[in-house]
BALOBA-1460 file (C-alpha; in Angstrom, 3 decimals):
// residues 290
<rec num="1" residu="m" x="18.927" y="9.785" z="-45.013"/>
<rec num="2" residu="l" x="19.693" y="11.151" z="-48.460"/>
<rec num="3" residu="k" x="19.091" y="7.658" z="-49.804"/>
<rec num="4" residu="e" x="15.465" y="7.821" z="-48.603"/>
<rec num="5" residu="i" x="14.912" y="11.125" z="-50.399"/>
<rec num="6" residu="k" x="16.208" y="9.606" z="-53.633"/>
<rec num="7" residu="t" x="13.679" y="6.760" z="-53.448"/>
<rec num="8" residu="i" x="10.727" y="9.130" z="-53.903"/>
<rec num="9" residu="p" x="9.224" y="8.332" z="-57.342"/>
<rec num="10" residu="l" x="9.944" y="11.185" z="-59.710"/>
<rec num="11" residu="a" x="6.465" y="10.782" z="-61.216"/>
<rec num="12" residu="t" x="4.964" y="11.433" z="-57.776"/>
<rec num="13" residu="f" x="7.227" y="14.447" z="-57.253"/>
<rec num="14" residu="m" x="6.297" y="15.869" z="-60.663"/>
<rec num="15" residu="s" x="2.602" y="15.365" z="-59.978"/>
<rec num="16" residu="r" x="2.846" y="17.173" z="-56.650"/>
<rec num="17" residu="l" x="4.393" y="20.114" z="-58.507"/>
<rec num="18" residu="g" x="1.464" y="20.155" z="-60.944"/>
<rec num="19" residu="h" x="3.057" y="18.315" z="-63.882"/>
<rec num="20" residu="e" x="1.428" y="15.254" z="-65.461"/>
<rec num="21" residu="p" x="2.904" y="13.148" z="-68.285"/>
<rec num="22" residu="a" x="1.764" y="13.930" z="-71.826"/>
<rec num="23" residu="r" x="2.410" y="10.347" z="-72.905"/>
<rec num="24" residu="r" x="3.810" y="7.034" z="-71.670"/>
<rec num="25" residu="c" x="6.047" y="4.588" z="-73.530"/>
<rec num="26" residu="g" x="6.870" y="1.546" z="-71.428"/>
<rec num="27" residu="d" x="8.688" y="2.730" z="-68.324"/>
<rec num="28" residu="k" x="9.291" y="6.158" z="-69.875"/>
<rec num="29" residu="l" x="7.068" y="9.138" z="-69.102"/>
<rec num="30" residu="w" x="7.235" y="12.225" z="-71.312"/>
<rec num="31" residu="y" x="6.392" y="15.678" z="-69.921"/>
<rec num="32" residu="r" x="6.451" y="19.243" z="-71.075"/>
<rec num="33" residu="s" x="9.516" y="20.475" z="-69.266"/>
<rec num="34" residu="p" x="8.964" y="21.996" z="-65.805"/>
<rec num="35" residu="l" x="12.193" y="23.974" z="-66.350"/>
<rec num="36" residu="r" x="11.207" y="25.929" z="-69.471"/>
<rec num="37" residu="q" x="8.331" y="26.685" z="-71.842"/>
<rec num="38" residu="e" x="7.753" y="24.152" z="-74.611"/>
<rec num="39" residu="h" x="4.905" y="22.715" z="-76.678"/>
<rec num="40" residu="t" x="6.359" y="19.316" z="-77.599"/>
<rec num="41" residu="p" x="7.163" y="17.147" z="-74.559"/>
<rec num="42" residu="s" x="10.926" y="16.563" z="-74.339"/>
<rec num="43" residu="f" x="11.355" y="15.955" z="-70.613"/>
<rec num="44" residu="k" x="11.743" y="12.227" z="-69.927"/>
<rec num="45" residu="v" x="11.318" y="10.340" z="-66.664"/>
<rec num="46" residu="e" x="12.394" y="6.692" z="-66.576"/>
<rec num="47" residu="t" x="10.347" y="5.123" z="-63.802"/>
<rec num="48" residu="s" x="12.471" y="1.955" z="-63.581"/>
<rec num="49" residu="l" x="15.639" y="3.978" z="-62.935"/>
<rec num="50" residu="n" x="13.869" y="6.903" z="-61.226"/>
<rec num="51" residu="c" x="15.846" y="9.431" z="-63.226"/>
<rec num="52" residu="w" x="15.042" y="12.317" z="-65.577"/>
<rec num="53" residu="y" x="16.508" y="13.992" z="-68.643"/>
<rec num="54" residu="d" x="15.563" y="17.304" z="-70.267"/>
<rec num="55" residu="f" x="16.523" y="17.082" z="-73.941"/>
<rec num="56" residu="g" x="16.057" y="20.815" z="-74.438"/>
<rec num="57" residu="l" x="18.537" y="21.725" z="-71.702"/>
<rec num="58" residu="g" x="20.789" y="18.701" z="-72.056"/>
<rec num="59" residu="k" x="20.543" y="18.060" z="-68.313"/>
<rec num="60" residu="g" x="19.336" y="15.184" z="-66.189"/>
<rec num="61" residu="g" x="19.825" y="13.236" z="-62.981"/>
<rec num="62" residu="n" x="17.966" y="12.204" z="-59.846"/>
<rec num="63" residu="i" x="15.354" y="13.987" z="-57.729"/>
<rec num="64" residu="i" x="17.983" y="16.129" z="-55.991"/>
<rec num="65" residu="d" x="19.344" y="17.299" z="-59.348"/>
<rec num="66" residu="l" x="15.825" y="18.201" z="-60.476"/>
<rec num="67" residu="a" x="15.086" y="20.080" z="-57.256"/>
<rec num="68" residu="a" x="18.326" y="22.028" z="-57.698"/>
<rec num="69" residu="e" x="17.137" y="23.179" z="-61.131"/>
<rec num="70" residu="i" x="13.618" y="24.019" z="-59.957"/>
<rec num="71" residu="w" x="14.602" y="25.946" z="-56.834"/>
<rec num="72" residu="q" x="17.871" y="27.287" z="-58.253"/>
<rec num="73" residu="s" x="19.935" y="26.228" z="-55.256"/>
<rec num="74" residu="t" x="22.877" y="23.962" z="-54.399"/>
<rec num="75" residu="d" x="22.078" y="23.877" z="-50.676"/>
<rec num="76" residu="l" x="21.296" y="20.206" z="-50.014"/>
<rec num="77" residu="r" x="19.454" y="20.921" z="-46.752"/>
<rec num="78" residu="y" x="17.236" y="23.483" z="-48.439"/>
<rec num="79" residu="l" x="16.514" y="21.166" z="-51.367"/>
<rec num="80" residu="m" x="15.564" y="18.299" z="-49.059"/>
<rec num="81" residu="h" x="13.089" y="20.561" z="-47.281"/>
<rec num="82" residu="c" x="11.622" y="21.709" z="-50.601"/>
<rec num="83" residu="i" x="11.138" y="18.090" z="-51.671"/>
<rec num="84" residu="a" x="9.627" y="17.176" z="-48.305"/>
<rec num="85" residu="d" x="7.207" y="20.104" z="-48.522"/>
<rec num="86" residu="s" x="6.095" y="18.907" z="-51.953"/>
<rec num="87" residu="c" x="5.789" y="15.180" z="-51.236"/>
<rec num="88" residu="p" x="3.665" y="13.995" z="-48.265"/>
<rec num="89" residu="v" x="5.904" y="11.023" z="-47.555"/>
<rec num="90" residu="p" x="6.238" y="10.469" z="-43.771"/>
<rec num="91" residu="s" x="9.782" y="9.074" z="-43.928"/>
<rec num="92" residu="v" x="10.922" y="12.052" z="-45.988"/>
<rec num="93" residu="q" x="9.290" y="14.526" z="-43.633"/>
<rec num="94" residu="t" x="11.104" y="12.876" z="-40.725"/>
<rec num="95" residu="v" x="14.439" y="12.872" z="-42.516"/>
<rec num="96" residu="a" x="14.133" y="16.486" z="-43.658"/>
<rec num="97" residu="s" x="13.144" y="17.730" z="-40.214"/>
<rec num="98" residu="s" x="16.396" y="16.335" z="-38.803"/>
<rec num="99" residu="y" x="18.376" y="18.927" z="-40.735"/>
<rec num="100" residu="p" x="19.054" y="22.485" z="-39.484"/>
<rec num="101" residu="q" x="16.295" y="24.913" z="-40.434"/>
<rec num="102" residu="r" x="18.333" y="28.063" z="-41.072"/>
<rec num="103" residu="h" x="18.429" y="27.777" z="-44.874"/>
<rec num="104" residu="s" x="14.978" y="26.328" z="-45.525"/>
<rec num="105" residu="a" x="11.590" y="27.878" z="-46.086"/>
<rec num="106" residu="p" x="9.273" y="27.666" z="-43.048"/>
<rec num="107" residu="s" x="6.577" y="25.034" z="-43.424"/>
<rec num="108" residu="v" x="5.040" y="24.885" z="-39.961"/>
<rec num="109" residu="g" x="4.097" y="27.155" z="-37.101"/>
<rec num="110" residu="q" x="2.939" y="30.724" z="-36.771"/>
<rec num="111" residu="f" x="3.050" y="32.999" z="-39.833"/>
<rec num="112" residu="e" x="2.059" y="36.675" z="-39.539"/>
<rec num="113" residu="v" x="2.303" y="39.352" z="-42.228"/>
<rec num="114" residu="m" x="2.491" y="43.046" z="-41.347"/>
<rec num="115" residu="p" x="3.827" y="46.354" z="-42.721"/>
<rec num="116" residu="l" x="7.586" y="46.443" z="-43.230"/>
<rec num="117" residu="e" x="9.078" y="48.256" z="-40.245"/>
<rec num="118" residu="h" x="11.773" y="46.105" z="-38.636"/>
<rec num="119" residu="r" x="15.081" y="47.986" z="-38.616"/>
<rec num="120" residu="a" x="17.139" y="44.948" z="-39.526"/>
<rec num="121" residu="l" x="15.001" y="44.176" z="-42.585"/>
<rec num="122" residu="v" x="14.922" y="47.787" z="-43.773"/>
<rec num="123" residu="a" x="18.704" y="47.952" z="-43.291"/>
<rec num="124" residu="y" x="19.149" y="44.714" z="-45.254"/>
<rec num="125" residu="l" x="17.263" y="46.154" z="-48.234"/>
<rec num="126" residu="q" x="19.181" y="49.413" z="-47.976"/>
<rec num="127" residu="e" x="22.386" y="47.395" z="-48.195"/>
<rec num="128" residu="r" x="20.980" y="46.031" z="-51.463"/>
<rec num="129" residu="g" x="20.469" y="49.616" z="-52.643"/>
<rec num="130" residu="i" x="16.706" y="49.745" z="-52.021"/>
<rec num="131" residu="p" x="15.495" y="52.908" z="-50.217"/>
<rec num="132" residu="a" x="13.014" y="52.541" z="-47.386"/>
<rec num="133" residu="y" x="10.144" y="54.325" z="-49.158"/>
<rec num="134" residu="i" x="10.209" y="51.850" z="-52.053"/>
<rec num="135" residu="a" x="10.654" y="48.838" z="-49.776"/>
<rec num="136" residu="n" x="7.769" y="49.924" z="-47.537"/>
<rec num="137" residu="a" x="5.461" y="50.462" z="-50.507"/>
<rec num="138" residu="k" x="6.121" y="47.102" z="-52.194"/>
<rec num="139" residu="c" x="7.105" y="44.660" z="-49.445"/>
<rec num="140" residu="k" x="5.730" y="43.299" z="-46.203"/>
<rec num="141" residu="e" x="7.307" y="41.921" z="-43.072"/>
<rec num="142" residu="t" x="6.594" y="38.453" z="-41.773"/>
<rec num="143" residu="h" x="7.217" y="36.805" z="-38.418"/>
<rec num="144" residu="y" x="7.022" y="33.045" z="-38.242"/>
<rec num="145" residu="s" x="8.081" y="30.127" z="-36.092"/>
<rec num="146" residu="v" x="9.742" y="26.817" z="-36.917"/>
<rec num="147" residu="n" x="10.163" y="24.143" z="-34.266"/>
<rec num="148" residu="g" x="9.412" y="26.715" z="-31.587"/>
<rec num="149" residu="k" x="12.044" y="29.190" z="-32.799"/>
<rec num="150" residu="s" x="11.042" y="32.662" z="-34.055"/>
<rec num="151" residu="y" x="12.234" y="34.195" z="-37.317"/>
<rec num="152" residu="f" x="11.436" y="37.252" z="-39.430"/>
<rec num="153" residu="a" x="11.939" y="38.187" z="-43.080"/>
<rec num="154" residu="v" x="11.011" y="40.558" z="-45.890"/>
<rec num="155" residu="a" x="7.930" y="39.141" z="-47.644"/>
<rec num="156" residu="f" x="6.800" y="39.643" z="-51.254"/>
<rec num="157" residu="e" x="3.489" y="38.115" z="-52.366"/>
<rec num="158" residu="n" x="2.875" y="36.050" z="-55.499"/>
<rec num="159" residu="v" x="-0.352" y="35.509" z="-57.441"/>
<rec num="160" residu="s" x="-1.118" y="32.242" z="-55.621"/>
<rec num="161" residu="g" x="-1.012" y="33.852" z="-52.189"/>
<rec num="162" residu="g" x="2.469" y="32.475" z="-51.472"/>
<rec num="163" residu="w" x="5.278" y="34.641" z="-50.135"/>
<rec num="164" residu="e" x="8.878" y="35.028" z="-51.259"/>
<rec num="165" residu="l" x="10.996" y="35.487" z="-48.122"/>
<rec num="166" residu="r" x="14.374" y="37.197" z="-47.744"/>
<rec num="167" residu="n" x="16.717" y="38.336" z="-45.027"/>
<rec num="168" residu="r" x="20.515" y="38.456" z="-44.701"/>
<rec num="169" residu="y" x="20.760" y="34.738" z="-43.989"/>
<rec num="170" residu="f" x="17.839" y="33.160" z="-45.746"/>
<rec num="171" residu="k" x="16.105" y="32.878" z="-49.119"/>
<rec num="172" residu="g" x="12.944" y="30.831" z="-49.446"/>
<rec num="173" residu="c" x="9.243" y="30.696" z="-50.117"/>
<rec num="174" residu="r" x="6.176" y="30.199" z="-47.920"/>
<rec num="175" residu="g" x="3.250" y="28.535" z="-49.679"/>
<rec num="176" residu="r" x="2.968" y="27.784" z="-53.362"/>
<rec num="177" residu="k" x="5.772" y="28.998" z="-55.647"/>
<rec num="178" residu="d" x="4.416" y="31.280" z="-58.398"/>
<rec num="179" residu="i" x="4.970" y="34.537" z="-60.268"/>
<rec num="180" residu="s" x="4.097" y="37.988" z="-58.947"/>
<rec num="181" residu="y" x="2.147" y="40.366" z="-61.190"/>
<rec num="182" residu="l" x="1.981" y="44.102" z="-60.476"/>
<rec num="183" residu="p" x="-0.012" y="46.290" z="-62.888"/>
<rec num="184" residu="w" x="1.141" y="49.913" z="-63.029"/>
<rec num="185" residu="a" x="-2.539" y="50.972" z="-63.033"/>
<rec num="186" residu="r" x="-2.070" y="54.719" z="-62.755"/>
<rec num="187" residu="d" x="-3.493" y="55.920" z="-66.058"/>
<rec num="188" residu="g" x="-5.249" y="52.817" z="-67.335"/>
<rec num="189" residu="p" x="-3.820" y="49.588" z="-68.742"/>
<rec num="190" residu="s" x="-0.148" y="49.694" z="-69.710"/>
<rec num="191" residu="t" x="1.125" y="48.685" z="-73.147"/>
<rec num="192" residu="e" x="4.504" y="47.606" z="-71.763"/>
<rec num="193" residu="c" x="5.598" y="44.988" z="-69.278"/>
<rec num="194" residu="a" x="8.886" y="44.645" z="-67.390"/>
<rec num="195" residu="m" x="10.000" y="41.154" z="-66.370"/>
<rec num="196" residu="f" x="12.395" y="40.205" z="-63.579"/>
<rec num="197" residu="e" x="13.681" y="36.963" z="-62.081"/>
<rec num="198" residu="g" x="13.373" y="38.119" z="-58.462"/>
<rec num="199" residu="f" x="11.685" y="40.888" z="-56.515"/>
<rec num="200" residu="i" x="15.010" y="42.440" z="-55.436"/>
<rec num="201" residu="d" x="15.701" y="43.181" z="-59.126"/>
<rec num="202" residu="y" x="12.183" y="44.618" z="-59.441"/>
<rec num="203" residu="l" x="12.798" y="46.920" z="-56.477"/>
<rec num="204" residu="s" x="16.138" y="47.840" z="-58.056"/>
<rec num="205" residu="a" x="14.370" y="48.899" z="-61.265"/>
<rec num="206" residu="l" x="12.021" y="51.107" z="-59.251"/>
<rec num="207" residu="t" x="15.019" y="52.627" z="-57.484"/>
<rec num="208" residu="l" x="16.702" y="53.327" z="-60.824"/>
<rec num="209" residu="d" x="13.388" y="54.660" z="-62.207"/>
<rec num="210" residu="i" x="13.680" y="52.682" z="-65.455"/>
<rec num="211" residu="i" x="10.217" y="51.082" z="-65.680"/>
<rec num="212" residu="s" x="7.867" y="54.019" z="-65.140"/>
<rec num="213" residu="g" x="4.407" y="53.275" z="-66.567"/>
<rec num="214" residu="a" x="5.072" y="49.571" z="-67.193"/>
<rec num="215" residu="d" x="3.338" y="46.616" z="-65.592"/>
<rec num="216" residu="a" x="5.721" y="44.189" z="-63.876"/>
<rec num="217" residu="i" x="6.044" y="40.416" z="-63.715"/>
<rec num="218" residu="i" x="8.450" y="38.845" z="-61.227"/>
<rec num="219" residu="l" x="9.126" y="35.184" z="-62.020"/>
<rec num="220" residu="n" x="10.452" y="34.347" z="-58.533"/>
<rec num="221" residu="s" x="12.394" y="31.606" z="-60.381"/>
<rec num="222" residu="v" x="13.108" y="31.152" z="-64.077"/>
<rec num="223" residu="v" x="11.281" y="27.821" z="-63.935"/>
<rec num="224" residu="n" x="8.076" y="29.879" z="-63.723"/>
<rec num="225" residu="v" x="8.430" y="31.305" z="-67.239"/>
<rec num="226" residu="n" x="5.529" y="29.182" z="-68.510"/>
<rec num="227" residu="k" x="3.308" y="30.595" z="-65.755"/>
<rec num="228" residu="a" x="4.036" y="34.139" z="-66.957"/>
<rec num="229" residu="v" x="3.081" y="33.498" z="-70.604"/>
<rec num="230" residu="p" x="-0.710" y="34.013" z="-70.208"/>
<rec num="231" residu="y" x="-0.103" y="37.409" z="-68.593"/>
<rec num="232" residu="l" x="1.975" y="38.686" z="-71.511"/>
<rec num="233" residu="k" x="-0.688" y="38.744" z="-74.212"/>
<rec num="234" residu="g" x="-1.454" y="42.197" z="-75.603"/>
<rec num="235" residu="y" x="1.733" y="44.011" z="-74.625"/>
<rec num="236" residu="t" x="3.546" y="45.902" z="-77.371"/>
<rec num="237" residu="a" x="6.854" y="45.563" z="-75.493"/>
<rec num="238" residu="i" x="8.038" y="42.946" z="-72.993"/>
<rec num="239" residu="n" x="11.221" y="44.327" z="-71.449"/>
<rec num="240" residu="c" x="13.288" y="41.536" z="-69.883"/>
<rec num="241" residu="y" x="15.638" y="42.409" z="-67.028"/>
<rec num="242" residu="l" x="16.838" y="38.846" z="-66.495"/>
<rec num="243" residu="d" x="20.121" y="37.617" z="-65.063"/>
<rec num="244" residu="n" x="23.224" y="37.478" z="-67.229"/>
<rec num="245" residu="d" x="23.605" y="33.706" z="-67.030"/>
<rec num="246" residu="n" x="22.502" y="30.615" z="-68.943"/>
<rec num="247" residu="a" x="19.174" y="30.408" z="-67.107"/>
<rec num="248" residu="g" x="18.334" y="34.014" z="-67.906"/>
<rec num="249" residu="q" x="19.322" y="33.603" z="-71.550"/>
<rec num="250" residu="t" x="17.251" y="30.434" z="-71.844"/>
<rec num="251" residu="a" x="14.192" y="32.145" z="-70.371"/>
<rec num="252" residu="f" x="14.631" y="35.052" z="-72.790"/>
<rec num="253" residu="a" x="14.888" y="32.644" z="-75.743"/>
<rec num="254" residu="e" x="11.729" y="30.819" z="-74.669"/>
<rec num="255" residu="l" x="9.769" y="34.072" z="-74.477"/>
<rec num="256" residu="t" x="11.140" y="35.243" z="-77.840"/>
<rec num="257" residu="a" x="10.005" y="31.976" z="-79.433"/>
<rec num="258" residu="i" x="6.442" y="32.836" z="-78.388"/>
<rec num="259" residu="y" x="6.226" y="36.635" z="-78.676"/>
<rec num="260" residu="g" x="8.987" y="37.407" z="-81.181"/>
<rec num="261" residu="s" x="10.378" y="40.935" z="-81.405"/>
<rec num="262" residu="t" x="7.945" y="42.118" z="-78.720"/>
<rec num="263" residu="v" x="10.426" y="40.621" z="-76.239"/>
<rec num="264" residu="i" x="13.350" y="42.996" z="-75.644"/>
<rec num="265" residu="d" x="16.588" y="42.133" z="-73.849"/>
<rec num="266" residu="r" x="17.332" y="44.922" z="-71.372"/>
<rec num="267" residu="s" x="20.215" y="43.108" z="-69.673"/>
<rec num="268" residu="t" x="22.615" y="45.117" z="-71.833"/>
<rec num="269" residu="l" x="22.159" y="47.898" z="-69.258"/>
<rec num="270" residu="y" x="24.058" y="45.765" z="-66.738"/>
<rec num="271" residu="s" x="26.056" y="43.530" z="-69.097"/>
<rec num="272" residu="e" x="29.133" y="43.608" z="-66.833"/>
<rec num="273" residu="f" x="27.143" y="42.401" z="-63.818"/>
<rec num="274" residu="k" x="25.266" y="39.262" z="-62.807"/>
<rec num="275" residu="d" x="21.930" y="41.031" z="-62.388"/>
<rec num="276" residu="l" x="20.238" y="44.409" z="-62.069"/>
<rec num="277" residu="n" x="20.683" y="44.605" z="-58.297"/>
<rec num="278" residu="e" x="24.429" y="44.051" z="-58.561"/>
<rec num="279" residu="y" x="24.515" y="46.893" z="-61.104"/>
<rec num="280" residu="l" x="22.558" y="49.141" z="-58.720"/>
<rec num="281" residu="t" x="24.735" y="48.446" z="-55.675"/>
<rec num="282" residu="n" x="27.894" y="48.997" z="-57.737"/>
<rec num="283" residu="k" x="26.515" y="52.297" z="-59.025"/>
<rec num="284" residu="i" x="25.699" y="53.483" z="-55.504"/>
<rec num="285" residu="f" x="29.162" y="52.437" z="-54.281"/>
<rec num="286" residu="n" x="30.888" y="54.425" z="-57.046"/>
<rec num="287" residu="q" x="28.736" y="57.477" z="-56.339"/>
<rec num="288" residu="q" x="29.663" y="57.354" z="-52.665"/>
<rec num="289" residu="k" x="33.358" y="57.229" z="-53.554"/>
<rec num="290" residu="i" x="33.140" y="60.494" z="-55.485"/>
């Protein structure tokens, strides 16, 4: 089954994700990397071998390896579903549907969005340190069905009308993967922007009250950095609350290469933690101990 997934042409997969080659040299296709922002194409696909290599990151592999980088996951079942959702290949759809659905984003069936009220979802966010009044103001609740089974999750909308979905057992996306952009819009246009990798970190910043007056961009995956660039023009400060890992550092470097000293690394606030939400939950835990 996995063998069938690996036979999908990488060029087809890239095209379905919105990436077309900048040039061709024999059986080699050169792209601007889908994993980072760049101007000179340094992402190579060898069509004869059906493999890829990103010279900027020093990484490469097959379609599964690429999907793991794009969707930031090591869950093979989830990655196979993501690939199947992107590529309309009947054999792949059949193979992917044979796997359990618990860890994959819903792609079929009913999908309803409503105000966030479900106790389990509110409790889940509270466990992440997010109070109900902030969660209710910024998030929605969705109920959906997959293969006749009903599910529900916290939903956070992106600029393409897609939805980031979260609950205790599941992390995924419904619809097209994209950034979320939230202008502060209280007293006119803001001069500052705060950037986050995921919406849980954004909600954490609101809880900590550290971004008052700033517009917000949530990448929903560091691979979306290039999609955020057009939104960043005109800001006098771009405050980055990215994860303390290689992906977060790479995204910060890419933004700095474009906007220079306007881009500010705010991860020093939570330098001992993986991300802003981990810092928040640790802070709440220590306060409760006192």
